[in-house]
MARMARGU-913592 format. One record per residue: x, y, z of N, C-alpha, C in turn. Coordinates in steps of 0.05 Angstrom, whole numbers. Example, Ala and Ser with C-alpha at 12.3 -4.5 7.8 and 13.67 -1.06 7.14 Angstrom:
MARMARGU-913592
n_xx->264, n_yy->-114, n_zz->156, ca_xx->246, ca_yy->-90, ca_zz->156, c_xx->264, c_yy->-66, c_zz->156;
n_xx->257, n_yy->-45, n_zz->142, ca_xx->273, ca_yy->-21, ca_zz->143, c_xx->258, c_yy->1, c_zz->157;
END
This chain:
MARMARGU-913592
n_xx->444, n_yy->-2774, n_zz->3459, ca_xx->453, ca_yy->-2752, ca_zz->3486, c_xx->446, c_yy->-2774, c_zz->3500;
n_xx->463, n_yy->-2767, n_zz->3533, ca_xx->451, ca_yy->-2785, ca_zz->3554, c_xx->427, c_yy->-2764, c_zz->3569;
n_xx->418, n_yy->-2775, n_zz->3594, ca_xx->399, ca_yy->-2777, ca_zz->3600, c_xx->400, c_yy->-2743, c_zz->3626;
n_xx->427, n_yy->-2740, n_zz->3624, ca_xx->439, ca_yy->-2715, ca_zz->3645, c_xx->430, c_yy->-2694, c_zz->3628;
n_xx->443, n_yy->-2700, n_zz->3599, ca_xx->438, ca_yy->-2665, ca_zz->3583, c_xx->417, c_yy->-2656, c_zz->3582;
n_xx->407, n_yy->-2683, n_zz->3574, ca_xx->378, ca_yy->-2673, ca_zz->3569, c_xx->377, c_yy->-2661, c_zz->3591;
n_xx->359, n_yy->-2676, n_zz->3601, ca_xx->345, ca_yy->-2658, ca_zz->3637, c_xx->361, c_yy->-2626, c_zz->3618;
n_xx->384, n_yy->-2619, n_zz->3630, ca_xx->404, ca_yy->-2600, ca_zz->3633, c_xx->381, c_yy->-2578, c_zz->3607;
n_xx->393, n_yy->-2582, n_zz->3594, ca_xx->374, ca_yy->-2557, ca_zz->3572, c_xx->363, c_yy->-2561, c_zz->3568;
n_xx->328, n_yy->-2582, n_zz->3575, ca_xx->302, ca_yy->-2574, ca_zz->3593, c_xx->303, c_yy->-2545, c_zz->3606;
n_xx->323, n_yy->-2554, n_zz->3624, ca_xx->312, ca_yy->-2538, ca_zz->3651, c_xx->328, c_yy->-2504, c_zz->3655;
n_xx->347, n_yy->-2515, n_zz->3614, ca_xx->362, ca_yy->-2475, ca_zz->3607, c_xx->348, c_yy->-2469, c_zz->3590;
n_xx->325, n_yy->-2480, n_zz->3582, ca_xx->311, ca_yy->-2471, ca_zz->3548, c_xx->280, c_yy->-2457, c_zz->3562;
n_xx->283, n_yy->-2470, n_zz->3590, ca_xx->254, ca_yy->-2470, ca_zz->3618, c_xx->252, c_yy->-2454, c_zz->3623;
n_xx->285, n_yy->-2439, n_zz->3641, ca_xx->289, ca_yy->-2423, ca_zz->3642, c_xx->287, c_yy->-2390, c_zz->3628;
n_xx->298, n_yy->-2401, n_zz->3606, ca_xx->300, ca_yy->-2376, ca_zz->3576, c_xx->276, c_yy->-2361, c_zz->3564;
n_xx->255, n_yy->-2383, n_zz->3566, ca_xx->232, ca_yy->-2375, ca_zz->3565, c_xx->214, c_yy->-2364, c_zz->3592;
n_xx->224, n_yy->-2365, n_zz->3611, ca_xx->213, ca_yy->-2358, ca_zz->3640, c_xx->225, c_yy->-2330, c_zz->3634;
n_xx->250, n_yy->-2326, n_zz->3638, ca_xx->259, ca_yy->-2301, ca_zz->3640, c_xx->256, c_yy->-2275, c_zz->3608;
n_xx->249, n_yy->-2298, n_zz->3586, ca_xx->229, ca_yy->-2274, ca_zz->3562, c_xx->203, c_yy->-2269, c_zz->3580;
n_xx->186, n_yy->-2278, n_zz->3596, ca_xx->163, ca_yy->-2273, ca_zz->3599, c_xx->159, c_yy->-2255, c_zz->3620;
n_xx->172, n_yy->-2268, n_zz->3638, ca_xx->190, ca_yy->-2231, ca_zz->3665, c_xx->193, c_yy->-2207, c_zz->3652;
n_xx->224, n_yy->-2203, n_zz->3630, ca_xx->225, ca_yy->-2191, ca_zz->3613, c_xx->209, c_yy->-2170, c_zz->3600;
n_xx->188, n_yy->-2193, n_zz->3601, ca_xx->168, ca_yy->-2183, ca_zz->3574, c_xx->135, c_yy->-2152, c_zz->3597;
n_xx->137, n_yy->-2168, n_zz->3611, ca_xx->115, ca_yy->-2164, ca_zz->3638, c_xx->124, c_yy->-2133, c_zz->3644;
n_xx->147, n_yy->-2134, n_zz->3642, ca_xx->167, ca_yy->-2119, ca_zz->3668, c_xx->165, c_yy->-2096, c_zz->3644;
n_xx->161, n_yy->-2096, n_zz->3612, ca_xx->174, ca_yy->-2077, ca_zz->3590, c_xx->149, c_yy->-2069, c_zz->3569;
n_xx->131, n_yy->-2084, n_zz->3584, ca_xx->105, ca_yy->-2070, ca_zz->3579, c_xx->78, c_yy->-2073, c_zz->3575;
n_xx->91, n_yy->-2080, n_zz->3607, ca_xx->57, ca_yy->-2071, ca_zz->3629, c_xx->47, c_yy->-2049, c_zz->3647;
n_xx->80, n_yy->-2039, n_zz->3635, ca_xx->61, ca_yy->-2006, ca_zz->3639, c_xx->55, c_yy->-1973, c_zz->3618;
n_xx->65, n_yy->-1987, n_zz->3601, ca_xx->61, ca_yy->-1979, ca_zz->3570, c_xx->40, c_yy->-1977, c_zz->3559;
n_xx->18, n_yy->-1992, n_zz->3574, ca_xx->-9, ca_yy->-2005, ca_zz->3562, c_xx->-27, c_yy->-2000, c_zz->3590;
n_xx->-25, n_yy->-1980, n_zz->3604, ca_xx->-31, ca_yy->-1990, ca_zz->3627, c_xx->-65, c_yy->-1975, c_zz->3628;
n_xx->-69, n_yy->-1966, n_zz->3624, ca_xx->-99, ca_yy->-1949, ca_zz->3614, c_xx->-112, c_yy->-1924, c_zz->3587;
n_xx->-92, n_yy->-1945, n_zz->3568, ca_xx->-95, ca_yy->-1918, ca_zz->3538, c_xx->-125, c_yy->-1908, c_zz->3534;
n_xx->-145, n_yy->-1918, n_zz->3547, ca_xx->-162, ca_yy->-1901, ca_zz->3530, c_xx->-164, c_yy->-1885, c_zz->3546;
n_xx->-145, n_yy->-1884, n_zz->3574, ca_xx->-150, ca_yy->-1843, ca_zz->3577, c_xx->-153, c_yy->-1833, c_zz->3568;
n_xx->-125, n_yy->-1832, n_zz->3550, ca_xx->-108, ca_yy->-1819, ca_zz->3528, c_xx->-134, c_yy->-1805, c_zz->3516;
n_xx->-151, n_yy->-1817, n_zz->3507, ca_xx->-168, ca_yy->-1802, ca_zz->3488, c_xx->-205, c_yy->-1781, c_zz->3499;
n_xx->-187, n_yy->-1788, n_zz->3537, ca_xx->-200, ca_yy->-1776, ca_zz->3544, c_xx->-206, c_yy->-1738, c_zz->3541;
n_xx->-180, n_yy->-1739, n_zz->3534, ca_xx->-174, ca_yy->-1711, ca_zz->3553, c_xx->-170, c_yy->-1696, c_zz->3510;
n_xx->-182, n_yy->-1672, n_zz->3520, ca_xx->-176, ca_yy->-1657, ca_zz->3494, c_xx->-166, c_yy->-1657, c_zz->3473;
n_xx->-136, n_yy->-1657, n_zz->3470, ca_xx->-108, ca_yy->-1673, ca_zz->3452, c_xx->-109, c_yy->-1695, c_zz->3436;
n_xx->-124, n_yy->-1710, n_zz->3456, ca_xx->-131, ca_yy->-1740, ca_zz->3454, c_xx->-92, c_yy->-1758, c_zz->3458;
n_xx->-87, n_yy->-1732, n_zz->3470, ca_xx->-53, ca_yy->-1760, ca_zz->3483, c_xx->-26, c_yy->-1745, c_zz->3458;
n_xx->-40, n_yy->-1733, n_zz->3434, ca_xx->-21, ca_yy->-1730, ca_zz->3414, c_xx->-1, c_yy->-1708, c_zz->3424;
n_xx->-1, n_yy->-1686, n_zz->3447, ca_xx->20, ca_yy->-1673, ca_zz->3452, c_xx->50, c_yy->-1685, c_zz->3469;
n_xx->34, n_yy->-1699, n_zz->3482, ca_xx->43, ca_yy->-1709, ca_zz->3498, c_xx->40, c_yy->-1735, c_zz->3523;
n_xx->27, n_yy->-1745, n_zz->3503, ca_xx->25, ca_yy->-1784, ca_zz->3513, c_xx->14, c_yy->-1781, c_zz->3532;
n_xx->37, n_yy->-1806, n_zz->3549, ca_xx->17, ca_yy->-1813, ca_zz->3575, c_xx->29, c_yy->-1792, c_zz->3591;
n_xx->54, n_yy->-1777, n_zz->3585, ca_xx->62, ca_yy->-1763, ca_zz->3606, c_xx->58, c_yy->-1738, c_zz->3612;
n_xx->15, n_yy->-1736, n_zz->3591, ca_xx->3, ca_yy->-1710, ca_zz->3607, c_xx->-13, c_yy->-1714, c_zz->3632;
n_xx->-8, n_yy->-1730, n_zz->3643, ca_xx->-13, ca_yy->-1746, ca_zz->3668, c_xx->8, c_yy->-1759, c_zz->3685;
n_xx->20, n_yy->-1766, n_zz->3670, ca_xx->43, ca_yy->-1772, ca_zz->3694, c_xx->84, c_yy->-1766, c_zz->3685;
n_xx->89, n_yy->-1765, n_zz->3710, ca_xx->118, ca_yy->-1765, ca_zz->3699, c_xx->144, c_yy->-1788, c_zz->3687;
n_xx->116, n_yy->-1807, n_zz->3668, ca_xx->150, ca_yy->-1818, ca_zz->3664, c_xx->130, c_yy->-1820, c_zz->3631;
n_xx->139, n_yy->-1825, n_zz->3612, ca_xx->137, ca_yy->-1812, ca_zz->3580, c_xx->124, c_yy->-1851, c_zz->3582;
n_xx->134, n_yy->-1866, n_zz->3589, ca_xx->119, ca_yy->-1893, ca_zz->3593, c_xx->92, c_yy->-1899, c_zz->3599;
n_xx->89, n_yy->-1874, n_zz->3628, ca_xx->62, ca_yy->-1876, ca_zz->3649, c_xx->63, c_yy->-1892, c_zz->3661;
n_xx->39, n_yy->-1900, n_zz->3662, ca_xx->43, ca_yy->-1912, ca_zz->3701, c_xx->55, c_yy->-1901, c_zz->3725;
n_xx->61, n_yy->-1901, n_zz->3738, ca_xx->83, ca_yy->-1895, ca_zz->3767, c_xx->73, c_yy->-1873, c_zz->3769;
n_xx->80, n_yy->-1855, n_zz->3777, ca_xx->83, ca_yy->-1829, ca_zz->3797, c_xx->62, c_yy->-1811, c_zz->3769;
n_xx->34, n_yy->-1782, n_zz->3780, ca_xx->24, ca_yy->-1771, ca_zz->3767, c_xx->37, c_yy->-1745, c_zz->3767;
n_xx->46, n_yy->-1726, n_zz->3757, ca_xx->53, ca_yy->-1705, ca_zz->3749, c_xx->22, c_yy->-1698, c_zz->3761;
n_xx->25, n_yy->-1664, n_zz->3771, ca_xx->3, ca_yy->-1647, ca_zz->3778, c_xx->-20, c_yy->-1652, c_zz->3764;
n_xx->-24, n_yy->-1650, n_zz->3740, ca_xx->-64, ca_yy->-1653, ca_zz->3712, c_xx->-60, c_yy->-1685, c_zz->3727;
n_xx->-32, n_yy->-1708, n_zz->3731, ca_xx->-59, ca_yy->-1718, ca_zz->3735, c_xx->-66, c_yy->-1728, c_zz->3752;
n_xx->-55, n_yy->-1717, n_zz->3778, ca_xx->-71, ca_yy->-1718, ca_zz->3805, c_xx->-89, c_yy->-1705, c_zz->3806;
n_xx->-87, n_yy->-1682, n_zz->3790, ca_xx->-130, ca_yy->-1669, ca_zz->3792, c_xx->-143, c_yy->-1688, c_zz->3758;
n_xx->-140, n_yy->-1705, n_zz->3739, ca_xx->-146, ca_yy->-1718, ca_zz->3731, c_xx->-163, c_yy->-1735, c_zz->3747;
n_xx->-138, n_yy->-1754, n_zz->3768, ca_xx->-150, ca_yy->-1781, ca_zz->3773, c_xx->-174, c_yy->-1759, c_zz->3794;
n_xx->-162, n_yy->-1737, n_zz->3815, ca_xx->-186, ca_yy->-1738, ca_zz->3830, c_xx->-218, c_yy->-1715, c_zz->3819;
n_xx->-211, n_yy->-1711, n_zz->3796, ca_xx->-239, ca_yy->-1704, ca_zz->3788, c_xx->-248, c_yy->-1725, c_zz->3769;
n_xx->-232, n_yy->-1715, n_zz->3732, ca_xx->-248, ca_yy->-1735, ca_zz->3717, c_xx->-248, c_yy->-1763, c_zz->3715;
n_xx->-227, n_yy->-1773, n_zz->3735, ca_xx->-251, ca_yy->-1808, ca_zz->3746, c_xx->-263, c_yy->-1803, c_zz->3757;
n_xx->-264, n_yy->-1790, n_zz->3778, ca_xx->-293, ca_yy->-1785, ca_zz->3795, c_xx->-319, c_yy->-1784, c_zz->3782;
n_xx->-315, n_yy->-1770, n_zz->3749, ca_xx->-332, ca_yy->-1760, ca_zz->3748, c_xx->-341, c_yy->-1766, c_zz->3721;
n_xx->-333, n_yy->-1803, n_zz->3719, ca_xx->-344, ca_yy->-1821, ca_zz->3701, c_xx->-322, c_yy->-1824, c_zz->3672;
n_xx->-292, n_yy->-1814, n_zz->3690, ca_xx->-273, ca_yy->-1808, ca_zz->3665, c_xx->-284, c_yy->-1797, c_zz->3654;
n_xx->-278, n_yy->-1771, n_zz->3649, ca_xx->-303, ca_yy->-1754, ca_zz->3630, c_xx->-282, c_yy->-1721, c_zz->3641;
n_xx->-276, n_yy->-1713, n_zz->3622, ca_xx->-249, ca_yy->-1692, ca_zz->3628, c_xx->-286, c_yy->-1673, c_zz->3627;
n_xx->-283, n_yy->-1654, n_zz->3646, ca_xx->-305, ca_yy->-1640, ca_zz->3658, c_xx->-294, c_yy->-1600, c_zz->3649;
n_xx->-316, n_yy->-1597, n_zz->3656, ca_xx->-309, ca_yy->-1572, ca_zz->3651, c_xx->-296, c_yy->-1543, c_zz->3686;
n_xx->-291, n_yy->-1563, n_zz->3709, ca_xx->-274, ca_yy->-1554, ca_zz->3742, c_xx->-244, c_yy->-1566, c_zz->3717;
n_xx->-244, n_yy->-1593, n_zz->3719, ca_xx->-227, ca_yy->-1588, ca_zz->3702, c_xx->-202, c_yy->-1578, c_zz->3673;
n_xx->-226, n_yy->-1568, n_zz->3668, ca_xx->-208, ca_yy->-1548, ca_zz->3643, c_xx->-204, c_yy->-1514, c_zz->3646;
n_xx->-217, n_yy->-1510, n_zz->3677, ca_xx->-221, ca_yy->-1482, ca_zz->3684, c_xx->-188, c_yy->-1484, c_zz->3712;
n_xx->-189, n_yy->-1509, n_zz->3725, ca_xx->-154, ca_yy->-1513, ca_zz->3732, c_xx->-132, c_yy->-1499, c_zz->3726;
n_xx->-119, n_yy->-1496, n_zz->3740, ca_xx->-95, ca_yy->-1495, ca_zz->3743, c_xx->-72, c_yy->-1515, c_zz->3746;
n_xx->-76, n_yy->-1540, n_zz->3732, ca_xx->-55, ca_yy->-1555, ca_zz->3744, c_xx->-35, c_yy->-1560, c_zz->3756;
n_xx->-19, n_yy->-1548, n_zz->3735, ca_xx->11, ca_yy->-1537, ca_zz->3756, c_xx->16, c_yy->-1520, c_zz->3759;
n_xx->-9, n_yy->-1490, n_zz->3757, ca_xx->3, ca_yy->-1473, ca_zz->3779, c_xx->19, c_yy->-1443, c_zz->3777;
n_xx->10, n_yy->-1443, n_zz->3743, ca_xx->34, ca_yy->-1427, ca_zz->3719, c_xx->22, c_yy->-1400, c_zz->3719;
n_xx->-13, n_yy->-1404, n_zz->3711, ca_xx->-24, ca_yy->-1390, ca_zz->3709, c_xx->-45, c_yy->-1387, c_zz->3683;
n_xx->-36, n_yy->-1399, n_zz->3676, ca_xx->-57, ca_yy->-1420, ca_zz->3656, c_xx->-78, c_yy->-1448, c_zz->3665;
n_xx->-87, n_yy->-1445, n_zz->3649, ca_xx->-111, ca_yy->-1469, ca_zz->3663, c_xx->-110, c_yy->-1484, c_zz->3641;
n_xx->-126, n_yy->-1500, n_zz->3654, ca_xx->-124, ca_yy->-1536, ca_zz->3623, c_xx->-120, c_yy->-1526, c_zz->3604;
n_xx->-155, n_yy->-1511, n_zz->3588, ca_xx->-162, ca_yy->-1514, ca_zz->3576, c_xx->-134, c_yy->-1510, c_zz->3561;
n_xx->-130, n_yy->-1473, n_zz->3562, ca_xx->-110, ca_yy->-1446, ca_zz->3553, c_xx->-97, c_yy->-1462, c_zz->3543;
n_xx->-77, n_yy->-1486, n_zz->3568, ca_xx->-57, ca_yy->-1503, ca_zz->3564, c_xx->-60, c_yy->-1512, c_zz->3537;
n_xx->-77, n_yy->-1533, n_zz->3544, ca_xx->-89, ca_yy->-1552, ca_zz->3522, c_xx->-96, c_yy->-1555, c_zz->3484;
n_xx->-109, n_yy->-1517, n_zz->3482, ca_xx->-110, ca_yy->-1500, ca_zz->3461, c_xx->-82, c_yy->-1480, c_zz->3454;
n_xx->-61, n_yy->-1473, n_zz->3472, ca_xx->-48, ca_yy->-1474, ca_zz->3459, c_xx->-16, c_yy->-1503, c_zz->3454;
n_xx->-25, n_yy->-1517, n_zz->3450, ca_xx->-10, ca_yy->-1539, ca_zz->3453, c_xx->10, c_yy->-1541, c_zz->3478;
n_xx->1, n_yy->-1534, n_zz->3499, ca_xx->28, ca_yy->-1517, ca_zz->3520, c_xx->22, c_yy->-1559, c_zz->3545;
n_xx->46, n_yy->-1556, n_zz->3553, ca_xx->31, ca_yy->-1586, ca_zz->3573, c_xx->20, c_yy->-1574, c_zz->3605;
n_xx->1, n_yy->-1589, n_zz->3607, ca_xx->-25, ca_yy->-1573, ca_zz->3631, c_xx->-3, c_yy->-1581, c_zz->3658;
n_xx->1, n_yy->-1606, n_zz->3662, ca_xx->28, ca_yy->-1609, ca_zz->3679, c_xx->44, c_yy->-1604, c_zz->3691;
n_xx->60, n_yy->-1584, n_zz->3674, ca_xx->86, ca_yy->-1569, ca_zz->3673, c_xx->88, c_yy->-1543, c_zz->3680;
n_xx->98, n_yy->-1534, n_zz->3701, ca_xx->94, ca_yy->-1509, ca_zz->3699, c_xx->123, c_yy->-1491, c_zz->3688;
n_xx->131, n_yy->-1501, n_zz->3676, ca_xx->160, ca_yy->-1488, ca_zz->3653, c_xx->138, c_yy->-1486, c_zz->3625;
n_xx->123, n_yy->-1493, n_zz->3605, ca_xx->105, ca_yy->-1514, ca_zz->3595, c_xx->88, c_yy->-1480, c_zz->3594;
n_xx->73, n_yy->-1466, n_zz->3583, ca_xx->61, ca_yy->-1446, ca_zz->3595, c_xx->56, c_yy->-1439, c_zz->3561;
n_xx->29, n_yy->-1424, n_zz->3545, ca_xx->28, ca_yy->-1415, ca_zz->3517, c_xx->45, c_yy->-1390, c_zz->3511;
END
């Protein structure tokens, strides 16, 4: 194998590895954003996973109404689901977050009601 083909292969392999790393980071970085927060909510994320707080089921990015309230209340309270957050009707559907969690309804979706 001549030097030209050897260098060409090295460059192609390096580019392939680089692209694989970039793709992996893009794919998995939002999936595991803050998984410890799932354990802080009443259903431990069993009902809706990351979509309990985010508009995307993969998590990360924009928050829904419950996620915004969680950020404003629970995160500021030291990552605790508080009584104030439980009494709040984050999605404005007439039911408190606690009532929605108890009924397995989505506290960030006004169309999901107990």
